[in-house]
N, C-alpha and C positions, 0 to 999 in steps of 0.2 A: 510761615505757611508751608505745610507739607503737601507735596504733589503725589497722588496715588498712581503707581505704575500698574496698569491693568495687565501688561504682558508678563509681569512677575507671577501673577496668579495663574496664568495659562500654562506656564512651563513647569511649575512645581506642584505635584499632587499633594494634597493635605494628608490623606491616609489611603490605605489599601495598597494594592500592587502597583509598582511603577509601570508607566506606559511601555508597551512592547514595540510599537511601530513608530516610524518617523512621523513627526507632526507635519501637516501640510497647511499651507496658507492659500487663500483664494485671492487671485488678482483679476480684476475686471478691466477690460479694455474696450474702447469704442471702435467698432469696425463699420465700414461702409457695407451696403447690402451685397455688392458683388463679391467682396472678400468673404463675407459670412456664408453666402451661398456656395462658394468654392470650398470652404472648409466643411460644410455640411455634405457636399457631394463627394469630397475626397476621403473623408474619414473612413467609410466602410471599405473603400477600395484599398486603402493602406492598412486596414485591419486595426484601426485605432478608434477610440472614442473622440468626440469633438474636443473634449477637454484635454485629452492626452496629445492630440494633434496640435492644439494651441500651445501647450507647454513645450512640445518639441520645436515649434516655430520660434518661440521665445529663446530657447536654449541654443538654437542654431543647428539642431540635429536634422532638421528638414528645411529645405529652402522653399520660398514661396513659389518658385518655378515648378518644383516637384509637386506641390499642392495643386497648382493650376493644371498640370498634366494629368494628375490623378482625377481631378474634378471633371475633366473632359471625358475620361473613361467612365466615370460614375454617373454621368448625366442620364444615360440611357437605362440605368438600373432602377429608376423610380417606379 
């Protein structure tokens, strides 16, 4: 029995120009409401999108304490 690997289809284009940019994957995580609200409030203060801020948190480029401080500053901006 042969198992079809879907990831092989995603990485090799069949025809045309090769891809120019890096491929990005989507990671979904479950957050509690407080943390989600902090990310929503902190993203504009830090000059990042919510997705970029989440990626920076996962990579360790930004600490949760930094996000919480920025969220306090951003709460009055609504």
